[in-house]
C-alpha positions in Angstrom: 13.6 5.0 12.3 11.6 8.1 13.2 7.8 8.6 12.8 8.5 10.8 9.8 10.5 8.1 8.1 7.8 5.5 8.7 5.2 7.8 7.1 7.6 8.4 4.2 7.8 4.6 3.6 4.0 4.3 3.5 3.7 7.3 1.3 6.2 5.8 -1.2 3.9 2.8 -1.5 0.9 4.9 -2.4 3.0 7.3 -4.6 3.6 4.2 -6.8 0.0 4.6 -7.9 0.9 8.1 -9.2 4.3 7.5 -10.6 3.8 3.9 -11.8 7.4 3.3 -10.7 6.9 -0.3 -9.5 10.5 -0.9 -8.4 9.5 1.0 -5.2 7.2 -1.9 -4.3 10.1 -4.3 -4.3 12.3 -1.8 -2.4 10.0 -1.4 0.6 8.7 -5.0 1.0 10.7 -8.0 2.3 11.4 -10.6 -0.4 11.5 -13.5 2.1 9.5 -16.6 2.8 8.3 -15.0 6.1 6.6 -12.1 4.2 2.8 -12.2 3.8 0.1 -9.7 3.0 -3.6 -10.0 3.6 -5.9 -9.8 0.6 -8.6 -7.2 0.9 -10.6 -8.8 -1.9 -12.0 -12.3 -2.2 -10.5 -14.8 -1.6 -9.5 -13.3 1.7 -6.2 -15.0 2.4 -2.5 -14.4 2.9 -0.4 -13.8 -0.2 3.3 -14.4 -0.5 5.8 -11.8 -1.7 5.7 -12.6 -5.4 1.9 -12.7 -5.6 1.6 -9.5 -3.6 4.0 -7.6 -5.9 2.0 -8.8 -9.0 -1.3 -7.9 -7.6 -0.1 -4.4 -6.4 1.4 -3.7 -9.8 -1.9 -4.8 -11.5 -3.9 -2.6 -9.1 -1.8 0.5 -9.6 -1.4 0.1 -13.3 -5.1 -0.2 -13.9 -6.0 3.1 -12.2 -5.3 6.4 -13.9 -5.5 9.8 -12.3 -4.8 8.1 -9.0 -4.5 10.2 -5.9 -4.6 9.5 -2.2 -4.8 11.4 1.1 -3.8 10.2 4.5 -5.4 12.0 7.5 -5.2 11.6 11.2 -2.0 9.6 10.8 -0.6 8.1 14.0 2.7 6.1 14.2 3.5 3.9 17.1 7.0 2.5 17.4 7.5 -0.6 19.6 11.1 -1.6 19.8 11.9 -2.7 16.3 8.3 -2.6 14.9 6.3 0.4 13.6 2.5 0.5 13.3 0.8 3.2 11.3 -2.9 4.0 11.5 -4.7 6.6 9.5 -7.8 7.5 7.5 -7.0 6.8 3.9 -8.9 8.3 1.0 -8.1 7.0 -2.5 -9.5 8.0 -5.9 -8.9 7.5 -9.6 -10.3 6.1 -12.8 -10.3 2.3 -13.4 -8.8 1.4 -16.8 -9.7 -2.3 -16.8 -11.7 -3.2 -19.9 -14.9 -4.2 -18.1 -14.8 -1.1 -15.9 -13.3 1.4 -18.4 -13.8 4.9 -17.1 -15.5 3.9 -13.9 -14.5 6.4 -11.2 -13.0 4.9 -8.0 -13.6 6.4 -4.6 -12.3 4.4 -1.6 -12.2 5.4 2.0 -10.7 3.3 4.7 -11.6 4.4 8.1 -8.6 2.7 9.6 -5.6 1.6 7.7 -3.1 -0.4 9.7 0.5 -1.2 8.6 3.1 -2.9 10.7 6.7 -3.6 9.7 10.0 -4.4 11.2 12.4 -1.5 11.5 15.4 -3.9 11.2 14.9 -4.2 7.4 15.5 -0.4 6.9 
């Protein structure tokens, strides 16, 4: 897998927020007991595949006018593992009842994703 292909996989994840095509989330993540994702909201813990998919769908479905920008992207490929780092800017409007219409601006100074190239 090339650096360009790694970036395309990550972009497909964030494009889900625009398209609301949630099948992409299932296509790019490993449905296996070894899968885990770290929660960036309390409680800070590891989530399994099913919980991760549900929370990602909820997140993306509750934000309208979603957009993102990845800057200073760097991909490192180590044998069969890729690591992507970047500055990630996200924005949109929250559609949850208690936050209806609240504008969302999120900047992550460093966004790190690692995955096995064997699954692609």
